C-alpha positions as CSV (number, residue, x, y, z in Angstrom):
1,X,-29.5,105.3,36.1
2,X,-31.8,105.3,33.1
3,X,-30.7,104.7,29.6
4,X,-30.6,108.3,28.5
5,X,-28.5,109.5,31.5
6,X,-26.1,106.5,31.1
7,X,-25.5,107.2,27.4
8,X,-24.6,110.8,28.2
9,X,-21.6,109.5,30.1
10,X,-20.1,107.0,27.7
11,X,-18.8,106.9,24.1
12,X,-19.4,103.2,23.4
13,X,-21.3,101.2,25.9
14,X,-18.5,98.7,25.6
15,X,-16.7,100.8,28.3
16,X,-19.1,99.1,30.7
17,X,-20.5,96.0,29.1
18,X,-20.2,93.8,26.1
19,X,-20.6,90.3,24.7
20,X,-18.1,89.3,22.0
21,X,-17.0,86.1,20.3
22,X,-13.5,84.8,20.9
23,X,-11.5,81.8,19.6
24,X,-8.5,80.4,21.4
25,X,-5.3,79.8,19.4
26,X,-2.9,77.6,21.4
27,X,-2.5,74.5,23.4
28,X,-5.4,72.2,24.2
29,X,-7.8,75.2,23.8
30,X,-6.8,75.8,20.2
31,X,-9.9,76.3,18.1
32,X,-12.3,76.5,21.1
33,X,-15.0,79.1,20.5
34,X,-16.5,81.1,23.3
35,X,-18.3,84.3,24.2
36,X,-16.6,86.7,26.5
37,X,-19.0,88.8,28.6
38,X,-18.3,91.9,30.7
39,X,-20.9,93.4,32.9
40,X,-19.1,96.2,34.8
41,X,-17.1,94.4,37.5
42,X,-18.6,91.0,36.6
43,X,-17.1,88.9,33.8
44,X,-17.5,85.4,32.5
45,X,-17.0,83.2,29.5
46,X,-19.7,81.0,27.8
47,X,-18.2,78.1,25.8
48,X,-19.9,77.8,22.4
49,X,-18.2,74.4,21.7
50,X,-19.1,72.9,25.1
51,X,-22.9,73.1,25.7
52,X,-22.8,76.9,26.4
53,X,-21.4,76.0,29.8
54,X,-19.9,78.9,31.8
55,X,-16.2,78.6,32.3
56,X,-14.4,81.6,33.8
57,X,-16.3,83.6,36.4
58,X,-14.8,86.7,38.0
59,X,-15.8,89.7,40.1
60,X,-13.6,92.8,40.4
61,X,-10.7,90.7,39.1
62,X,-11.2,88.0,41.7
63,X,-11.5,84.5,40.3
64,X,-14.4,82.5,41.7
65,X,-14.3,79.2,39.8
66,X,-12.1,76.1,39.8
67,X,-10.1,75.1,36.7
68,X,-8.6,71.6,36.8
69,X,-5.0,70.7,36.0
70,X,-5.5,70.0,32.3
71,X,-6.6,73.6,31.9
72,X,-8.8,75.2,29.3
73,X,-9.3,72.9,26.4
74,X,-11.6,72.2,23.4
75,X,-13.2,68.9,22.5
76,X,-11.0,65.8,22.6
77,X,-11.3,62.2,21.3
78,X,-11.3,60.9,24.9
79,X,-14.1,63.2,26.1
80,X,-16.6,60.3,26.4
81,X,-14.2,57.4,26.7
82,X,-14.9,55.9,30.1
83,X,-12.6,57.0,32.9
84,X,-10.5,58.9,30.3
85,X,-13.1,61.6,30.5
86,X,-11.4,62.7,33.7
87,X,-8.7,64.2,31.4
88,X,-11.3,66.5,29.8
89,X,-13.2,67.7,32.9
90,X,-12.1,71.3,33.2
91,X,-14.4,72.5,36.0
92,X,-15.3,76.1,35.2
93,X,-18.2,77.7,36.9
94,X,-20.3,74.8,35.8
95,X,-20.5,72.0,33.3
96,X,-23.6,70.1,32.3
97,X,-23.8,66.4,33.0
98,X,-26.2,64.1,31.2
99,X,-28.4,63.5,29.3
100,X,-28.3,59.7,29.4
101,X,-25.9,59.4,32.4
102,X,-24.4,61.3,35.3
103,X,-21.5,60.5,37.5
104,X,-19.4,57.3,37.0
105,X,-19.2,55.6,33.6
106,X,-21.1,52.3,33.2
107,X,-22.2,49.7,30.7
108,X,-25.8,48.5,30.7
109,X,-27.3,46.0,28.3
110,X,-24.2,46.2,26.1
111,X,-24.4,50.0,25.8
112,X,-21.7,52.3,27.2
113,X,-22.5,55.4,29.2
114,X,-19.5,57.7,29.6
115,X,-18.6,59.6,32.8
116,X,-21.1,62.5,33.3
117,X,-22.6,61.8,29.9
118,X,-22.1,63.4,26.5
119,X,-23.9,66.7,26.6
120,X,-21.1,68.6,28.3
121,X,-18.9,68.4,25.2
122,X,-21.7,68.9,22.6
123,X,-21.2,72.1,20.6
124,X,-24.0,74.6,20.4
125,X,-25.8,75.5,17.2
126,X,-28.3,78.3,16.3
127,X,-26.2,80.5,18.6
128,X,-27.3,84.0,19.3
129,X,-25.3,86.6,21.2
130,X,-26.5,90.1,21.8
131,X,-26.4,93.2,23.9
132,X,-29.7,95.0,23.7
133,X,-31.7,97.6,25.5
134,X,-35.0,96.4,27.0
135,X,-36.5,99.6,28.3
136,X,-33.9,101.1,30.7
137,X,-32.2,97.7,31.2
138,X,-29.2,96.7,29.1
139,X,-29.3,92.9,28.7
140,X,-26.3,90.7,27.6
141,X,-27.7,87.4,26.3
142,X,-26.2,84.3,24.8
143,X,-28.4,81.4,23.6
144,X,-28.3,78.3,21.5
145,X,-29.2,74.7,21.4
146,X,-27.5,71.3,21.8
147,X,-28.8,68.0,20.5
148,X,-28.1,64.6,22.0
149,X,-29.3,62.1,19.4
150,X,-28.5,58.6,17.9
151,X,-29.7,56.7,14.9
152,X,-32.6,54.6,16.1
153,X,-32.0,56.1,19.5
154,X,-32.9,59.2,21.5
155,X,-33.5,62.7,20.1
156,X,-33.2,65.2,23.0
157,X,-32.6,68.9,22.6
158,X,-31.3,71.3,25.2
159,X,-32.1,75.0,24.6
160,X,-30.0,77.3,26.8
161,X,-30.0,81.0,27.5
162,X,-27.3,82.7,29.7
163,X,-27.9,86.3,30.5
164,X,-27.0,89.2,32.7
165,X,-28.2,92.8,33.1
166,X,-26.0,95.9,33.4
167,X,-25.7,96.9,37.0
168,X,-26.6,93.5,38.4
169,X,-24.2,91.1,40.0
170,X,-25.7,87.9,38.7
171,X,-26.2,85.7,35.7
172,X,-29.2,83.6,35.0
173,X,-29.1,80.3,33.1
174,X,-32.4,79.1,31.6
175,X,-32.6,75.6,30.2
176,X,-35.4,73.8,28.4
177,X,-34.9,70.1,27.6
178,X,-37.4,68.6,25.1
179,X,-37.8,65.1,23.9
180,X,-38.2,65.4,20.1
181,X,-38.5,61.6,19.6
182,X,-41.6,59.3,19.5
183,X,-40.8,57.3,22.6
184,X,-40.3,58.1,26.2
185,X,-36.6,58.7,26.9
186,X,-34.6,58.6,30.1
187,X,-33.4,62.0,31.2
188,X,-30.6,62.4,33.7
189,X,-29.3,65.9,34.4
190,X,-26.8,67.3,36.8
191,X,-25.4,70.8,37.0
192,X,-21.7,70.4,38.1
193,X,-20.9,73.8,39.7
194,X,-17.2,74.2,40.6
195,X,-15.9,77.0,42.9
196,X,-12.2,77.6,43.5
197,X,-9.4,79.8,44.9
198,X,-9.3,82.5,46.0
199,X,-13.0,82.5,46.8
200,X,-12.3,79.0,48.1
201,X,-9.7,78.9,50.9
202,X,-9.2,77.8,54.4
203,X,-12.3,78.9,56.4
204,X,-14.6,79.4,53.4
205,X,-18.0,78.2,54.5
206,X,-20.8,76.4,52.6
207,X,-24.1,77.7,54.0
208,X,-27.5,76.1,53.2
209,X,-30.6,74.8,54.8
210,X,-29.8,71.1,54.8
211,X,-32.1,68.8,56.8
212,X,-29.9,65.7,56.5
213,X,-26.3,65.0,55.5
214,X,-25.5,61.5,54.2
215,X,-21.9,60.4,53.2
216,X,-21.7,58.8,49.7
217,X,-19.2,56.1,50.8
218,X,-16.9,54.8,53.4
219,X,-14.2,57.3,52.5
220,X,-16.6,60.2,53.2
221,X,-18.2,58.6,56.4
222,X,-16.8,60.2,59.5
223,X,-16.3,63.6,57.9
224,X,-19.9,64.8,58.2
225,X,-18.9,67.3,61.0
226,X,-16.9,69.4,58.5
227,X,-19.1,69.2,55.4
228,X,-19.6,73.0,55.5
229,X,-16.0,74.2,56.1
230,X,-13.0,74.2,53.8
231,X,-9.7,73.3,55.3
232,X,-6.2,74.2,54.0
233,X,-5.0,72.1,51.1
234,X,-3.5,68.7,52.1
235,X,-1.4,66.5,49.9
236,X,-3.2,63.5,48.4
237,X,-6.4,64.0,50.5
238,X,-9.3,61.9,49.1
239,X,-12.4,63.5,47.7
240,X,-15.6,63.6,49.9
241,X,-19.1,63.5,48.6
242,X,-22.1,64.4,50.7
243,X,-25.7,63.9,49.8
244,X,-28.0,66.7,51.2
245,X,-31.7,66.9,51.8
246,X,-32.3,70.6,51.2
247,X,-35.2,72.6,52.5
248,X,-37.1,74.8,50.0
249,X,-39.0,78.1,50.4
250,X,-42.8,78.5,49.8
251,X,-42.1,78.7,46.0
252,X,-40.1,75.5,46.0
253,X,-36.8,77.2,45.6
254,X,-33.5,76.3,47.3
255,X,-30.6,78.7,48.0
256,X,-26.9,77.7,48.5
257,X,-24.2,80.1,49.6
258,X,-20.4,79.8,49.5
259,X,-19.0,82.6,51.7
260,X,-15.5,83.9,52.3
261,X,-15.5,86.3,55.2
262,X,-11.8,87.3,54.7
263,X,-12.5,88.5,51.2
264,X,-15.9,89.8,52.0
265,X,-17.3,87.9,49.0
266,X,-19.7,85.1,48.4
267,X,-21.6,83.3,45.6
268,X,-25.3,82.5,45.9
269,X,-26.9,79.7,43.9
270,X,-30.7,79.6,43.4
271,X,-32.7,76.8,41.7
272,X,-36.1,75.2,41.9
273,X,-36.4,71.7,43.4
274,X,-39.3,70.7,41.2
275,X,-37.1,69.1,38.5
276,X,-33.9,69.0,40.5
277,X,-34.8,67.2,43.8
278,X,-31.3,65.8,44.5
279,X,-28.4,67.8,45.7
280,X,-24.8,66.6,46.2
281,X,-21.7,68.3,47.6
282,X,-18.3,67.4,46.1
283,X,-15.5,68.5,48.5
284,X,-11.8,68.1,47.6
285,X,-9.1,69.7,49.7
286,X,-6.3,67.8,47.9
287,X,-3.4,70.0,46.9
288,X,-3.8,70.9,43.2
289,X,-7.4,69.6,43.2
290,X,-8.8,72.2,45.6
291,X,-12.5,72.6,44.7
292,X,-16.0,72.7,46.1
293,X,-18.7,71.2,43.9
294,X,-22.4,72.1,44.1
295,X,-24.5,69.6,42.3
296,X,-28.3,70.1,41.9
297,X,-29.6,67.1,39.9
298,X,-32.7,65.1,38.9
299,X,-30.8,61.9,39.7
300,X,-28.8,60.5,42.5
301,X,-25.0,60.4,42.8
302,X,-24.9,56.6,42.3
303,X,-25.8,57.1,38.7
304,X,-27.8,55.2,36.1
305,X,-27.2,51.6,37.5
306,X,-28.9,52.5,40.8
307,X,-31.9,54.1,39.2
308,X,-32.2,51.2,36.7
309,X,-32.1,48.6,39.5
310,X,-34.7,50.5,41.6
311,X,-37.0,51.4,38.7
312,X,-36.7,55.1,39.5
313,X,-35.0,56.4,36.3
314,X,-36.6,59.7,35.3
315,X,-38.2,59.8,31.8
316,X,-39.4,62.5,29.5
317,X,-42.5,61.7,27.4
318,X,-42.5,62.2,23.6
319,X,-42.5,66.0,22.8
320,X,-42.6,66.8,26.5
321,X,-40.2,69.4,28.0
322,X,-38.9,70.6,31.3
323,X,-37.4,74.0,32.2
324,X,-34.8,74.8,34.8
325,X,-33.6,78.2,35.9
326,X,-30.3,78.6,37.9
327,X,-29.2,82.0,39.2
328,X,-25.6,82.8,40.3
329,X,-25.3,86.0,42.3
330,X,-22.3,87.7,43.8
331,X,-22.5,88.7,47.5
332,X,-20.3,91.5,48.7
333,X,-19.6,92.9,52.2
334,X,-20.2,91.7,55.7
335,X,-23.9,92.7,55.7
336,X,-24.7,90.6,52.7
337,X,-22.8,87.6,54.0
338,X,-24.6,87.9,57.3
339,X,-27.9,88.1,55.6
340,X,-27.2,84.9,53.6
341,X,-26.6,83.0,56.9
342,X,-29.8,84.4,58.3
343,X,-31.7,83.4,55.2
344,X,-30.5,79.8,55.3
345,X,-31.2,79.6,59.0
346,X,-34.8,80.9,58.5
347,X,-35.4,78.5,55.7
348,X,-34.4,75.5,57.8
349,X,-37.0,76.5,60.4
350,X,-39.9,76.5,58.0
């Protein structure tokens, strides 16, 4: 329906779509600023005080993301304090890990690198949020920038835009990371995507064109035969992490699907392999920690120490930049879920 015909049918377009600022007022989330977005049956929240990461992600009232036991919370003094960072990892649709470290905390040459880095708890500035007509398309867009910098140290800036269009069942995240310093800087980046109940349940399937599956550790070894299937929750079950070698299409893009046949719903993740050549799967079927993590990254799961030792740490030259685009789409109905499986199978045959 074009703009003129649509506007004949509504008073305020907020009947159908809006983006509005909100501030939480209680508990650990007190003071946390966010943007609430509604696009018809699709809704999500962008966290202004946490890297413009997307927290809640729902479709037709069905929750699709994981939220960890500490719940929604703002910034804390322990966000970047070694293993204590586990107390501030909320999950959400995704949080951004980096820009100096991903995965486990470590100390190298006397410098501490916290778990999953510092950028995920960095508040945005120069924020813009708007709902605007572009021709016959109504676009809901939130953008801003986060800086990771230190006196006599790095000066990296992440510019992010999160947008959706009325009538579509997807959101697009566009990131540009620039080195605004005068020396080459290490750049580690991982998008920690976290899907949860009720999308995630017994029988939910992870579908993607993986050419090789490698367990991260001895705990994961022996579970490769069920990397793609969720089991029912089990008390005190350990986490499993699988390293995947994903196939890409002719444009260098990979697609990952999480499909729930009982609900007739799925989530499709698309990203380019150029700057994100690594992909890890984090699978936890533990009671109370029931989550499936999808992790496209420019670095391996073993973190900064491994890359330092191997001499493979990725760097960004002075005033150079890299851009990543991630798209999250909702799949609905048996036909779309079947097409997703066919797409993954065809990609694997290329």
